[in-house]
N, CA, C and O atoms as a Tripos MOL2 file, in Angstrom:
@<TRIPOS>MOLECULE
protein
  304   303    76     0     0
PROTEIN
NO_CHARGES

@<TRIPOS>ATOM
      1 N          -2.6620  -54.4090   15.8150 N.3       1 MET1
      2 CA         -4.0510  -54.7170   14.6760 C.3       1 MET1
      3 C          -4.8830  -53.5640   14.7530 C.2       1 MET1
      4 O          -4.9580  -52.9510   15.8180 O.2       1 MET1
      5 N          -5.4720  -53.2240   13.8150 N.am      2 ASP2
      6 CA         -6.3490  -52.1180   13.6560 C.3       2 ASP2
      7 C          -7.6080  -52.8870   13.8100 C.2       2 ASP2
      8 O          -7.8460  -54.0170   13.3820 O.2       2 ASP2
      9 N          -8.5090  -51.9550   14.6100 N.am      3 PRO3
     10 CA         -9.9320  -52.6010   14.9600 C.3       3 PRO3
     11 C         -10.6980  -52.6310   13.5020 C.2       3 PRO3
     12 O         -10.3920  -51.8790   12.5770 O.2       3 PRO3
     13 N         -11.6490  -53.5290   13.4510 N.am      4 PRO4
     14 CA        -12.2730  -53.8410   12.3830 C.3       4 PRO4
     15 C         -12.9510  -52.6050   11.8230 C.2       4 PRO4
     16 O         -13.1500  -51.6190   12.5330 O.2       4 PRO4
     17 N         -13.3710  -52.6690   10.3140 N.am      5 ASP5
     18 CA        -13.9440  -51.6910    9.4950 C.3       5 ASP5
     19 C         -15.5840  -51.8870    9.9480 C.2       5 ASP5
     20 O         -16.1210  -52.9900   10.0530 O.2       5 ASP5
     21 N         -16.1500  -50.7920   10.1530 N.am      6 PRO6
     22 CA        -17.6450  -50.8470   10.4330 C.3       6 PRO6
     23 C         -18.4600  -51.6860    9.6890 C.2       6 PRO6
     24 O         -19.2950  -52.4080   10.2330 O.2       6 PRO6
     25 N         -18.3000  -51.6540    8.5660 N.am      7 VAL7
     26 CA        -18.9810  -52.5880    7.5920 C.3       7 VAL7
     27 C         -18.8000  -54.1270    7.7050 C.2       7 VAL7
     28 O         -19.6210  -55.0360    7.5820 O.2       7 VAL7
     29 N         -17.5560  -54.1360    7.9590 N.am      8 GLU8
     30 CA        -17.0610  -55.9420    8.1270 C.3       8 GLU8
     31 C         -17.6400  -56.0660    9.5160 C.2       8 GLU8
     32 O         -18.1950  -57.1330    9.7800 O.2       8 GLU8
     33 N         -17.5970  -55.2420   10.3290 N.am      9 ALA9
     34 CA        -18.1130  -55.5840   11.7930 C.3       9 ALA9
     35 C         -19.6290  -55.9550   11.7320 C.2       9 ALA9
     36 O         -20.0990  -56.9530   12.2780 O.2       9 ALA9
     37 N         -20.3220  -55.0730   11.0340 N.am     10 ILE10
     38 CA        -21.9390  -55.3090   10.7320 C.3      10 ILE10
     39 C         -22.0850  -56.7160   10.1910 C.2      10 ILE10
     40 O         -22.7690  -57.6320   10.6480 O.2      10 ILE10
     41 N         -21.1790  -56.6960    8.9560 N.am     11 ARG11
     42 CA        -21.5860  -58.2050    8.2350 C.3      11 ARG11
     43 C         -21.2400  -59.4480    8.9740 C.2      11 ARG11
     44 O         -21.7600  -60.5460    8.7750 O.2      11 ARG11
     45 N         -20.2690  -59.1630    9.8910 N.am     12 PHE12
     46 CA        -19.8430  -60.3010   10.9400 C.3      12 PHE12
     47 C         -20.8260  -60.5350   11.8150 C.2      12 PHE12
     48 O         -21.2970  -61.6660   11.9280 O.2      12 PHE12
     49 N         -21.2410  -59.5370   12.5150 N.am     13 ARG13
     50 CA        -22.4390  -59.7340   13.4370 C.3      13 ARG13
     51 C         -23.5720  -60.3590   12.7930 C.2      13 ARG13
     52 O         -24.2140  -61.2650   13.3250 O.2      13 ARG13
     53 N         -23.8660  -59.7940   11.4460 N.am     14 MET14
     54 CA        -25.2020  -60.6240   10.6700 C.3      14 MET14
     55 C         -25.1230  -62.1140   10.7790 C.2      14 MET14
     56 O         -25.9240  -62.8870   11.3050 O.2      14 MET14
     57 N         -23.6410  -62.4310    9.9820 N.am     15 GLU15
     58 CA        -23.3520  -63.7570   10.1040 C.3      15 GLU15
     59 C         -23.5860  -64.6040   11.2900 C.2      15 GLU15
     60 O         -24.1860  -65.6790   11.3240 O.2      15 GLU15
     61 N         -22.9510  -63.8780   12.3820 N.am     16 GLN16
     62 CA        -23.0850  -64.6700   13.6460 C.3      16 GLN16
     63 C         -24.3060  -64.9940   14.4050 C.2      16 GLN16
     64 O         -24.4210  -65.9700   15.1470 O.2      16 GLN16
     65 N         -25.3260  -63.9920   14.1360 N.am     17 GLN17
     66 CA        -26.4970  -64.0800   14.6560 C.3      17 GLN17
     67 C         -27.8440  -64.5920   13.5930 C.2      17 GLN17
     68 O         -29.0280  -64.7520   13.8900 O.2      17 GLN17
     69 N         -27.1730  -64.7620   12.3170 N.am     18 GLY18
     70 CA        -28.1120  -65.5210   11.2860 C.3      18 GLY18
     71 C         -29.0650  -64.3750   10.7420 C.2      18 GLY18
     72 O         -30.1410  -64.7220   10.2560 O.2      18 GLY18
     73 N         -28.7320  -63.0250   10.7960 N.am     19 LEU19
     74 CA        -29.2170  -61.9870   10.1870 C.3      19 LEU19
     75 C         -29.1470  -61.5930    8.4370 C.2      19 LEU19
     76 O         -28.1640  -61.7340    7.7100 O.2      19 LEU19
     77 N         -30.3860  -61.1120    8.0860 N.am     20 VAL20
     78 CA        -30.3140  -60.7680    6.7060 C.3      20 VAL20
     79 C         -30.6010  -59.2970    6.7650 C.2      20 VAL20
     80 O         -31.1020  -58.7090    7.7230 O.2      20 VAL20
     81 N         -30.1290  -58.6420    5.3350 N.am     21 ARG21
     82 CA        -30.5280  -57.2350    5.4560 C.3      21 ARG21
     83 C         -31.6650  -56.5890    5.8290 C.2      21 ARG21
     84 O         -31.6860  -55.4750    6.3520 O.2      21 ARG21
     85 N         -32.8900  -57.4590    5.4970 N.am     22 LYS22
     86 CA        -34.0700  -56.7550    6.0390 C.3      22 LYS22
     87 C         -33.9970  -56.4750    7.5650 C.2      22 LYS22
     88 O         -34.4120  -55.4310    8.0690 O.2      22 LYS22
     89 N         -33.4210  -57.5230    8.2700 N.am     23 ASP23
     90 CA        -33.0700  -57.3780    9.8310 C.3      23 ASP23
     91 C         -32.7010  -56.1140   10.1710 C.2      23 ASP23
     92 O         -33.1730  -55.5390   11.1510 O.2      23 ASP23
     93 N         -31.6430  -55.4850    9.2120 N.am     24 LEU24
     94 CA        -31.1780  -54.2260    9.7930 C.3      24 LEU24
     95 C         -31.9050  -52.8440    9.2450 C.2      24 LEU24
     96 O         -31.4020  -51.7240    9.3430 O.2      24 LEU24
     97 N         -33.0870  -53.1220    8.6940 N.am     25 GLU25
     98 CA        -33.7080  -52.0760    8.4170 C.3      25 GLU25
     99 C         -34.4860  -51.1380    9.7270 C.2      25 GLU25
    100 O         -34.7900  -49.9580    9.5540 O.2      25 GLU25
    101 N         -34.7250  -51.8260   10.9500 N.am     26 PRO26
    102 CA        -35.1290  -51.0740   12.0300 C.3      26 PRO26
    103 C         -33.9300  -50.1070   12.6140 C.2      26 PRO26
    104 O         -34.0850  -49.1420   13.3620 O.2      26 PRO26
    105 N         -32.6820  -50.6210   12.0720 N.am     27 MET27
    106 CA        -31.5210  -49.7820   12.8630 C.3      27 MET27
    107 C         -30.9560  -48.7670   11.8090 C.2      27 MET27
    108 O         -30.3390  -47.7890   12.2300 O.2      27 MET27
    109 N         -31.1310  -48.9430   10.4760 N.am     28 ILE28
    110 CA        -30.4080  -48.2660    9.3770 C.3      28 ILE28
    111 C         -31.4430  -47.4450    8.5730 C.2      28 ILE28
    112 O         -31.1660  -46.2990    8.2200 O.2      28 ILE28
    113 N         -32.6220  -48.0100    8.2830 N.am     29 GLY29
    114 CA        -33.6080  -47.5860    7.5740 C.3      29 GLY29
    115 C         -34.2100  -48.2380    6.4000 C.2      29 GLY29
    116 O         -34.3940  -49.4450    6.5580 O.2      29 GLY29
    117 N         -34.5800  -47.7310    5.2110 N.am     30 THR30
    118 CA        -35.1800  -48.2740    4.2510 C.3      30 THR30
    119 C         -33.9980  -49.6030    3.7080 C.2      30 THR30
    120 O         -32.8820  -49.7410    4.2090 O.2      30 THR30
    121 N         -34.4050  -50.2330    2.9080 N.am     31 ARG31
    122 CA        -33.8280  -51.4450    2.2720 C.3      31 ARG31
    123 C         -32.7210  -50.7020    1.4150 C.2      31 ARG31
    124 O         -31.5670  -51.1290    1.3870 O.2      31 ARG31
    125 N         -33.0800  -49.6860    0.7870 N.am     32 THR32
    126 CA        -32.1050  -48.9860   -0.2590 C.3      32 THR32
    127 C         -30.8410  -48.5160    0.7080 C.2      32 THR32
    128 O         -29.6410  -48.6470    0.4620 O.2      32 THR32
    129 N         -31.4080  -47.9830    1.7770 N.am     33 ARG33
    130 CA        -30.4090  -47.2900    2.6260 C.3      33 ARG33
    131 C         -29.3200  -48.3190    3.2820 C.2      33 ARG33
    132 O         -28.1340  -48.0300    3.4460 O.2      33 ARG33
    133 N         -29.9900  -49.7120    3.6690 N.am     34 VAL34
    134 CA        -29.0730  -50.8900    4.1100 C.3      34 VAL34
    135 C         -28.2840  -51.1100    2.8300 C.2      34 VAL34
    136 O         -27.0730  -50.9110    2.9180 O.2      34 VAL34
    137 N         -28.7340  -51.4570    1.7520 N.am     35 ALA35
    138 CA        -27.7750  -51.5100    0.8480 C.3      35 ALA35
    139 C         -26.6500  -50.4790    0.7470 C.2      35 ALA35
    140 O         -25.4790  -50.8410    0.6320 O.2      35 ALA35
    141 N         -27.0150  -49.1780    0.7920 N.am     36 GLU36
    142 CA        -25.8250  -48.1940    0.4980 C.3      36 GLU36
    143 C         -24.8280  -48.2510    1.5250 C.2      36 GLU36
    144 O         -23.6330  -48.0830    1.2840 O.2      36 GLU36
    145 N         -25.3250  -48.4990    2.7480 N.am     37 VAL37
    146 CA        -24.2990  -48.7290    3.8150 C.3      37 VAL37
    147 C         -23.5920  -50.0430    3.7310 C.2      37 VAL37
    148 O         -22.3650  -49.9450    3.7280 O.2      37 VAL37
    149 N         -24.0750  -51.2300    3.6640 N.am     38 LEU38
    150 CA        -23.4260  -52.2240    3.3070 C.3      38 LEU38
    151 C         -22.4030  -52.2920    2.0530 C.2      38 LEU38
    152 O         -21.4340  -53.0510    2.0500 O.2      38 LEU38
    153 N         -22.7300  -51.4030    0.9720 N.am     39 ASN39
    154 CA        -21.8180  -51.3890   -0.1730 C.3      39 ASN39
    155 C         -20.9510  -50.1310   -0.1370 C.2      39 ASN39
    156 O         -20.4260  -49.6190   -1.1250 O.2      39 ASN39
    157 N         -20.8590  -49.6560    1.2390 N.am     40 ARG40
    158 CA        -19.8140  -48.2640    1.3300 C.3      40 ARG40
    159 C         -19.9020  -47.2310    0.4710 C.2      40 ARG40
    160 O         -18.9590  -46.5810    0.0210 O.2      40 ARG40
    161 N         -21.6440  -47.0180    0.1380 N.am     41 ARG41
    162 CA        -21.7480  -45.7960   -0.7340 C.3      41 ARG41
    163 C         -22.3580  -44.8040    0.4130 C.2      41 ARG41
    164 O         -22.3870  -43.6550   -0.0300 O.2      41 ARG41
    165 N         -22.7340  -44.8700    1.4250 N.am     42 ARG42
    166 CA        -23.2930  -44.1920    2.4420 C.3      42 ARG42
    167 C         -22.7250  -44.5450    3.9630 C.2      42 ARG42
    168 O         -22.6380  -45.6620    4.4740 O.2      42 ARG42
    169 N         -22.4060  -43.4050    4.4680 N.am     43 PRO43
    170 CA        -21.7060  -43.5630    5.8300 C.3      43 PRO43
    171 C         -22.8820  -43.7890    7.0070 C.2      43 PRO43
    172 O         -24.0520  -43.4520    6.8280 O.2      43 PRO43
    173 N         -22.4810  -44.2940    8.0010 N.am     44 LEU44
    174 CA        -23.6360  -44.4070    9.0070 C.3      44 LEU44
    175 C         -23.7830  -43.2910    9.8700 C.2      44 LEU44
    176 O         -22.7510  -42.8440   10.3710 O.2      44 LEU44
    177 N         -24.7920  -42.7940   10.1190 N.am     45 SER45
    178 CA        -25.2270  -41.7270   10.9380 C.3      45 SER45
    179 C         -24.9090  -42.2360   12.3160 C.2      45 SER45
    180 O         -24.6150  -43.3710   12.6920 O.2      45 SER45
    181 N         -25.0810  -40.8100   13.1460 N.am     46 ILE46
    182 CA        -25.0560  -40.9340   14.6040 C.3      46 ILE46
    183 C         -26.2590  -41.8640   15.1160 C.2      46 ILE46
    184 O         -26.0920  -42.7460   15.9580 O.2      46 ILE46
    185 N         -27.3110  -41.6120   14.5990 N.am     47 THR47
    186 CA        -28.5290  -42.5350   14.8750 C.3      47 THR47
    187 C         -28.6840  -43.8730   14.6390 C.2      47 THR47
    188 O         -29.2670  -44.6460   15.4000 O.2      47 THR47
    189 N         -28.0220  -44.2450   13.2890 N.am     48 MET48
    190 CA        -27.6920  -45.5370   12.8850 C.3      48 MET48
    191 C         -26.6910  -46.2460   13.9560 C.2      48 MET48
    192 O         -26.8740  -47.3910   14.3690 O.2      48 MET48
    193 N         -25.5140  -45.3400   14.3820 N.am     49 ILE49
    194 CA        -24.4590  -46.2020   15.1620 C.3      49 ILE49
    195 C         -25.0980  -46.5980   16.3620 C.2      49 ILE49
    196 O         -24.8560  -47.7180   16.8130 O.2      49 ILE49
    197 N         -26.0130  -45.7050   17.0390 N.am     50 ARG50
    198 CA        -26.5980  -45.7990   18.2690 C.3      50 ARG50
    199 C         -27.5370  -46.9950   18.3320 C.2      50 ARG50
    200 O         -27.5870  -47.6590   19.3680 O.2      50 ARG50
    201 N         -28.3040  -47.3110   17.2460 N.am     51 LYS51
    202 CA        -29.1450  -48.2540   17.1050 C.3      51 LYS51
    203 C         -28.3360  -49.6010   16.8260 C.2      51 LYS51
    204 O         -28.5930  -50.6220   17.4620 O.2      51 LYS51
    205 N         -27.4800  -49.5620   15.9790 N.am     52 LEU52
    206 CA        -26.5880  -50.8860   15.9550 C.3      52 LEU52
    207 C         -25.9480  -51.2320   17.1170 C.2      52 LEU52
    208 O         -25.8490  -52.3830   17.5420 O.2      52 LEU52
    209 N         -25.4030  -49.9910   17.7630 N.am     53 HIS53
    210 CA        -24.6110  -50.4130   18.9360 C.3      53 HIS53
    211 C         -25.5420  -51.2160   20.0690 C.2      53 HIS53
    212 O         -25.1400  -52.1820   20.7180 O.2      53 HIS53
    213 N         -26.7650  -50.6610   20.1620 N.am     54 ALA54
    214 CA        -27.6740  -50.9900   21.1750 C.3      54 ALA54
    215 C         -28.2740  -52.3800   20.9110 C.2      54 ALA54
    216 O         -28.3720  -53.2040   21.8200 O.2      54 ALA54
    217 N         -28.6930  -52.6390   19.5920 N.am     55 LYS55
    218 CA        -29.4900  -53.9090   19.2030 C.3      55 LYS55
    219 C         -28.4310  -54.8850   18.8710 C.2      55 LYS55
    220 O         -28.8820  -56.0130   19.0690 O.2      55 LYS55
    221 N         -27.2510  -54.9190   18.4620 N.am     56 LEU56
    222 CA        -26.3390  -55.7490   17.9370 C.3      56 LEU56
    223 C         -25.0310  -55.8220   18.6670 C.2      56 LEU56
    224 O         -24.1630  -56.6610   18.4250 O.2      56 LEU56
    225 N         -24.9410  -54.7580   19.6990 N.am     57 GLY57
    226 CA        -23.8700  -55.0510   20.7150 C.3      57 GLY57
    227 C         -22.4210  -54.4930   19.9560 C.2      57 GLY57
    228 O         -21.3770  -54.4870   20.6090 O.2      57 GLY57
    229 N         -22.4470  -54.0840   18.6980 N.am     58 ILE58
    230 CA        -21.1970  -53.8140   18.1680 C.3      58 ILE58
    231 C         -20.6490  -52.4800   18.8550 C.2      58 ILE58
    232 O         -21.3960  -51.5200   19.0450 O.2      58 ILE58
    233 N         -19.3720  -52.4780   19.1990 N.am     59 PRO59
    234 CA        -18.7200  -51.2600   19.9490 C.3      59 PRO59
    235 C         -18.9320  -50.1040   19.0790 C.2      59 PRO59
    236 O         -18.7310  -50.0750   17.8650 O.2      59 PRO59
    237 N         -19.3550  -49.1630   19.8150 N.am     60 ALA60
    238 CA        -19.5590  -47.7020   19.2640 C.3      60 ALA60
    239 C         -18.1350  -47.2310   18.4130 C.2      60 ALA60
    240 O         -18.0620  -46.5780   17.3720 O.2      60 ALA60
    241 N         -17.0420  -47.8090   19.2510 N.am     61 GLU61
    242 CA        -15.9200  -47.3370   18.6230 C.3      61 GLU61
    243 C         -15.4420  -47.9050   17.3120 C.2      61 GLU61
    244 O         -14.6460  -47.2940   16.6000 O.2      61 GLU61
    245 N         -15.9600  -49.1280   16.9940 N.am     62 VAL62
    246 CA        -15.7640  -49.6820   15.9090 C.3      62 VAL62
    247 C         -16.7240  -49.1030   14.6740 C.2      62 VAL62
    248 O         -16.3230  -49.1170   13.5100 O.2      62 VAL62
    249 N         -18.0100  -48.6020   15.0490 N.am     63 LEU63
    250 CA        -18.9580  -48.2490   14.1840 C.3      63 LEU63
    251 C         -18.4470  -46.6630   14.0020 C.2      63 LEU63
    252 O         -18.9890  -46.1830   13.0070 O.2      63 LEU63
    253 N         -17.6570  -45.8170   14.6040 N.am     64 ILE64
    254 CA        -17.4450  -44.6180   14.3460 C.3      64 ILE64
    255 C         -16.5540  -44.5470   13.3360 C.2      64 ILE64
    256 O         -16.5730  -43.5210   12.6570 O.2      64 ILE64
    257 N         -15.6580  -45.5240   13.0360 N.am     65 ARG65
    258 CA        -14.3610  -45.3400   12.2400 C.3      65 ARG65
    259 C         -14.8530  -45.1710   10.7760 C.2      65 ARG65
    260 O         -15.9970  -45.5090   10.4730 O.2      65 ARG65
    261 N         -14.1230  -44.7290   10.0100 N.am     66 ARG66
    262 CA        -14.6800  -44.6200    8.6690 C.3      66 ARG66
    263 C         -14.3830  -45.7610    7.8950 C.2      66 ARG66
    264 O         -13.2310  -46.1960    7.8960 O.2      66 ARG66
    265 N         -15.3910  -46.3750    7.1480 N.am     67 PRO67
    266 CA        -15.2880  -47.5920    6.4830 C.3      67 PRO67
    267 C         -14.2430  -47.4250    5.4730 C.2      67 PRO67
    268 O         -14.0600  -46.2850    5.0450 O.2      67 PRO67
    269 N         -13.3340  -48.6510    4.9050 N.am     68 ARG68
    270 CA        -12.5740  -48.5720    3.8350 C.3      68 ARG68
    271 C         -13.3230  -48.3120    2.5650 C.2      68 ARG68
    272 O         -14.5120  -48.5960    2.7080 O.2      68 ARG68
    273 N         -13.0920  -47.9640    1.6290 N.am     69 LEU69
    274 CA        -13.5060  -47.6790    0.4470 C.3      69 LEU69
    275 C         -13.6670  -49.0060   -0.4380 C.2      69 LEU69
    276 O         -12.7800  -49.8370   -0.2420 O.2      69 LEU69
    277 N         -14.6300  -49.3390   -1.3620 N.am     70 ALA70
    278 CA        -14.6790  -50.6390   -2.0750 C.3      70 ALA70
    279 C         -13.0690  -50.7780   -2.7630 C.2      70 ALA70
    280 O         -12.3690  -49.9280   -3.3120 O.2      70 ALA70
    281 N         -12.8700  -51.9750   -2.5230 N.am     71 GLY71
    282 CA        -11.4500  -52.2270   -3.2900 C.3      71 GLY71
    283 C         -10.2040  -51.9820   -2.5440 C.2      71 GLY71
    284 O          -9.1190  -52.3770   -2.9700 O.2      71 GLY71
    285 N         -10.3470  -51.3110   -1.3900 N.am     72 GLN72
    286 CA         -9.1660  -50.7050   -0.5410 C.3      72 GLN72
    287 C          -8.6670  -51.8070    0.1340 C.2      72 GLN72
    288 O          -9.4090  -52.7350    0.4570 O.2      72 GLN72
    289 N          -7.3240  -51.7920    0.4130 N.am     73 SER73
    290 CA         -6.7390  -53.2460    1.0010 C.3      73 SER73
    291 C          -7.0510  -52.9990    2.4630 C.2      73 SER73
    292 O          -7.3330  -51.9170    2.9780 O.2      73 SER73
    293 N          -6.9500  -54.2180    3.0590 N.am     74 ARG74
    294 CA         -6.8970  -54.0420    4.7590 C.3      74 ARG74
    295 C          -5.8420  -53.3120    5.2040 C.2      74 ARG74
    296 O          -6.0260  -52.7280    6.2720 O.2      74 ARG74
    297 N          -4.8910  -53.1990    4.7280 N.am     75 ARG75
    298 CA         -3.7320  -52.5690    5.2290 C.3      75 ARG75
    299 C          -3.6560  -50.9820    4.7630 C.2      75 ARG75
    300 O          -2.9500  -50.1460    5.3270 O.2      75 ARG75
    301 N          -4.4280  -50.7530    3.7440 N.am     76 GLY76
    302 CA         -4.4520  -49.3900    3.1310 C.3      76 GLY76
    303 C          -4.9750  -48.3380    3.9620 C.2      76 GLY76
    304 O          -5.0310  -47.1850    3.5350 O.2      76 GLY76
@<TRIPOS>BOND
     1     1     2 1
     2     2     3 1
     3     3     4 2
     4     3     5 am
     5     5     6 1
     6     6     7 1
     7     7     8 2
     8     7     9 am
     9     9    10 1
    10    10    11 1
    11    11    12 2
    12    11    13 am
    13    13    14 1
    14    14    15 1
    15    15    16 2
    16    15    17 am
    17    17    18 1
    18    18    19 1
    19    19    20 2
    20    19    21 am
    21    21    22 1
    22    22    23 1
    23    23    24 2
    24    23    25 am
    25    25    26 1
    26    26    27 1
    27    27    28 2
    28    27    29 am
    29    29    30 1
    30    30    31 1
    31    31    32 2
    32    31    33 am
    33    33    34 1
    34    34    35 1
    35    35    36 2
    36    35    37 am
    37    37    38 1
    38    38    39 1
    39    39    40 2
    40    39    41 am
    41    41    42 1
    42    42    43 1
    43    43    44 2
    44    43    45 am
    45    45    46 1
    46    46    47 1
    47    47    48 2
    48    47    49 am
    49    49    50 1
    50    50    51 1
    51    51    52 2
    52    51    53 am
    53    53    54 1
    54    54    55 1
    55    55    56 2
    56    55    57 am
    57    57    58 1
    58    58    59 1
    59    59    60 2
    60    59    61 am
    61    61    62 1
    62    62    63 1
    63    63    64 2
    64    63    65 am
    65    65    66 1
    66    66    67 1
    67    67    68 2
    68    67    69 am
    69    69    70 1
    70    70    71 1
    71    71    72 2
    72    71    73 am
    73    73    74 1
    74    74    75 1
    75    75    76 2
    76    75    77 am
    77    77    78 1
    78    78    79 1
    79    79    80 2
    80    79    81 am
    81    81    82 1
    82    82    83 1
    83    83    84 2
    84    83    85 am
    85    85    86 1
    86    86    87 1
    87    87    88 2
    88    87    89 am
    89    89    90 1
    90    90    91 1
    91    91    92 2
    92    91    93 am
    93    93    94 1
    94    94    95 1
    95    95    96 2
    96    95    97 am
    97    97    98 1
    98    98    99 1
    99    99   100 2
   100    99   101 am
   101   101   102 1
   102   102   103 1
   103   103   104 2
   104   103   105 am
   105   105   106 1
   106   106   107 1
   107   107   108 2
   108   107   109 am
   109   109   110 1
   110   110   111 1
   111   111   112 2
   112   111   113 am
   113   113   114 1
   114   114   115 1
   115   115   116 2
   116   115   117 am
   117   117   118 1
   118   118   119 1
   119   119   120 2
   120   119   121 am
   121   121   122 1
   122   122   123 1
   123   123   124 2
   124   123   125 am
   125   125   126 1
   126   126   127 1
   127   127   128 2
   128   127   129 am
   129   129   130 1
   130   130   131 1
   131   131   132 2
   132   131   133 am
   133   133   134 1
   134   134   135 1
   135   135   136 2
   136   135   137 am
   137   137   138 1
   138   138   139 1
   139   139   140 2
   140   139   141 am
   141   141   142 1
   142   142   143 1
   143   143   144 2
   144   143   145 am
   145   145   146 1
   146   146   147 1
   147   147   148 2
   148   147   149 am
   149   149   150 1
   150   150   151 1
   151   151   152 2
   152   151   153 am
   153   153   154 1
   154   154   155 1
   155   155   156 2
   156   155   157 am
   157   157   158 1
   158   158   159 1
   159   159   160 2
   160   159   161 am
   161   161   162 1
   162   162   163 1
   163   163   164 2
   164   163   165 am
   165   165   166 1
   166   166   167 1
   167   167   168 2
   168   167   169 am
   169   169   170 1
   170   170   171 1
   171   171   172 2
   172   171   173 am
   173   173   174 1
   174   174   175 1
   175   175   176 2
   176   175   177 am
   177   177   178 1
   178   178   179 1
   179   179   180 2
   180   179   181 am
   181   181   182 1
   182   182   183 1
   183   183   184 2
   184   183   185 am
   185   185   186 1
   186   186   187 1
   187   187   188 2
   188   187   189 am
   189   189   190 1
   190   190   191 1
   191   191   192 2
   192   191   193 am
   193   193   194 1
   194   194   195 1
   195   195   196 2
   196   195   197 am
   197   197   198 1
   198   198   199 1
   199   199   200 2
   200   199   201 am
   201   201   202 1
   202   202   203 1
   203   203   204 2
   204   203   205 am
   205   205   206 1
   206   206   207 1
   207   207   208 2
   208   207   209 am
   209   209   210 1
   210   210   211 1
   211   211   212 2
   212   211   213 am
   213   213   214 1
   214   214   215 1
   215   215   216 2
   216   215   217 am
   217   217   218 1
   218   218   219 1
   219   219   220 2
   220   219   221 am
   221   221   222 1
   222   222   223 1
   223   223   224 2
   224   223   225 am
   225   225   226 1
   226   226   227 1
   227   227   228 2
   228   227   229 am
   229   229   230 1
   230   230   231 1
   231   231   232 2
   232   231   233 am
   233   233   234 1
   234   234   235 1
   235   235   236 2
   236   235   237 am
   237   237   238 1
   238   238   239 1
   239   239   240 2
   240   239   241 am
   241   241   242 1
   242   242   243 1
   243   243   244 2
   244   243   245 am
   245   245   246 1
   246   246   247 1
   247   247   248 2
   248   247   249 am
   249   249   250 1
   250   250   251 1
   251   251   252 2
   252   251   253 am
   253   253   254 1
   254   254   255 1
   255   255   256 2
   256   255   257 am
   257   257   258 1
   258   258   259 1
   259   259   260 2
   260   259   261 am
   261   261   262 1
   262   262   263 1
   263   263   264 2
   264   263   265 am
   265   265   266 1
   266   266   267 1
   267   267   268 2
   268   267   269 am
   269   269   270 1
   270   270   271 1
   271   271   272 2
   272   271   273 am
   273   273   274 1
   274   274   275 1
   275   275   276 2
   276   275   277 am
   277   277   278 1
   278   278   279 1
   279   279   280 2
   280   279   281 am
   281   281   282 1
   282   282   283 1
   283   283   284 2
   284   283   285 am
   285   285   286 1
   286   286   287 1
   287   287   288 2
   288   287   289 am
   289   289   290 1
   290   290   291 1
   291   291   292 2
   292   291   293 am
   293   293   294 1
   294   294   295 1
   295   295   296 2
   296   295   297 am
   297   297   298 1
   298   298   299 1
   299   299   300 2
   300   299   301 am
   301   301   302 1
   302   302   303 1
   303   303   304 2
@<TRIPOS>SUBSTRUCTURE
     1 MET1         2 RESIDUE 1 A MET
     2 ASP2         6 RESIDUE 1 A ASP
     3 PRO3        10 RESIDUE 1 A PRO
     4 PRO4        14 RESIDUE 1 A PRO
     5 ASP5        18 RESIDUE 1 A ASP
     6 PRO6        22 RESIDUE 1 A PRO
     7 VAL7        26 RESIDUE 1 A VAL
     8 GLU8        30 RESIDUE 1 A GLU
     9 ALA9        34 RESIDUE 1 A ALA
    10 ILE10       38 RESIDUE 1 A ILE
    11 ARG11       42 RESIDUE 1 A ARG
    12 PHE12       46 RESIDUE 1 A PHE
    13 ARG13       50 RESIDUE 1 A ARG
    14 MET14       54 RESIDUE 1 A MET
    15 GLU15       58 RESIDUE 1 A GLU
    16 GLN16       62 RESIDUE 1 A GLN
    17 GLN17       66 RESIDUE 1 A GLN
    18 GLY18       70 RESIDUE 1 A GLY
    19 LEU19       74 RESIDUE 1 A LEU
    20 VAL20       78 RESIDUE 1 A VAL
    21 ARG21       82 RESIDUE 1 A ARG
    22 LYS22       86 RESIDUE 1 A LYS
    23 ASP23       90 RESIDUE 1 A ASP
    24 LEU24       94 RESIDUE 1 A LEU
    25 GLU25       98 RESIDUE 1 A GLU
    26 PRO26      102 RESIDUE 1 A PRO
    27 MET27      106 RESIDUE 1 A MET
    28 ILE28      110 RESIDUE 1 A ILE
    29 GLY29      114 RESIDUE 1 A GLY
    30 THR30      118 RESIDUE 1 A THR
    31 ARG31      122 RESIDUE 1 A ARG
    32 THR32      126 RESIDUE 1 A THR
    33 ARG33      130 RESIDUE 1 A ARG
    34 VAL34      134 RESIDUE 1 A VAL
    35 ALA35      138 RESIDUE 1 A ALA
    36 GLU36      142 RESIDUE 1 A GLU
    37 VAL37      146 RESIDUE 1 A VAL
    38 LEU38      150 RESIDUE 1 A LEU
    39 ASN39      154 RESIDUE 1 A ASN
    40 ARG40      158 RESIDUE 1 A ARG
    41 ARG41      162 RESIDUE 1 A ARG
    42 ARG42      166 RESIDUE 1 A ARG
    43 PRO43      170 RESIDUE 1 A PRO
    44 LEU44      174 RESIDUE 1 A LEU
    45 SER45      178 RESIDUE 1 A SER
    46 ILE46      182 RESIDUE 1 A ILE
    47 THR47      186 RESIDUE 1 A THR
    48 MET48      190 RESIDUE 1 A MET
    49 ILE49      194 RESIDUE 1 A ILE
    50 ARG50      198 RESIDUE 1 A ARG
    51 LYS51      202 RESIDUE 1 A LYS
    52 LEU52      206 RESIDUE 1 A LEU
    53 HIS53      210 RESIDUE 1 A HIS
    54 ALA54      214 RESIDUE 1 A ALA
    55 LYS55      218 RESIDUE 1 A LYS
    56 LEU56      222 RESIDUE 1 A LEU
    57 GLY57      226 RESIDUE 1 A GLY
    58 ILE58      230 RESIDUE 1 A ILE
    59 PRO59      234 RESIDUE 1 A PRO
    60 ALA60      238 RESIDUE 1 A ALA
    61 GLU61      242 RESIDUE 1 A GLU
    62 VAL62      246 RESIDUE 1 A VAL
    63 LEU63      250 RESIDUE 1 A LEU
    64 ILE64      254 RESIDUE 1 A ILE
    65 ARG65      258 RESIDUE 1 A ARG
    66 ARG66      262 RESIDUE 1 A ARG
    67 PRO67      266 RESIDUE 1 A PRO
    68 ARG68      270 RESIDUE 1 A ARG
    69 LEU69      274 RESIDUE 1 A LEU
    70 ALA70      278 RESIDUE 1 A ALA
    71 GLY71      282 RESIDUE 1 A GLY
    72 GLN72      286 RESIDUE 1 A GLN
    73 SER73      290 RESIDUE 1 A SER
    74 ARG74      294 RESIDUE 1 A ARG
    75 ARG75      298 RESIDUE 1 A ARG
    76 GLY76      302 RESIDUE 1 A GLY
């Protein structure tokens, strides 16, 4: 089984911890940048990966993977 997609991992952790997009701003940047990342229009930077790993506990190995493109199947 493949490790989770980085965006799915972030969304899962948000759901687990009751977080909203605004809660990601200190780790990712502006509201627009958070939306771009969650909508798969912008990749995570190394700085974002470090902050998400440190603050949310998402494994860095998951965050460094390439996110699936919108509409791409889980097996694709």
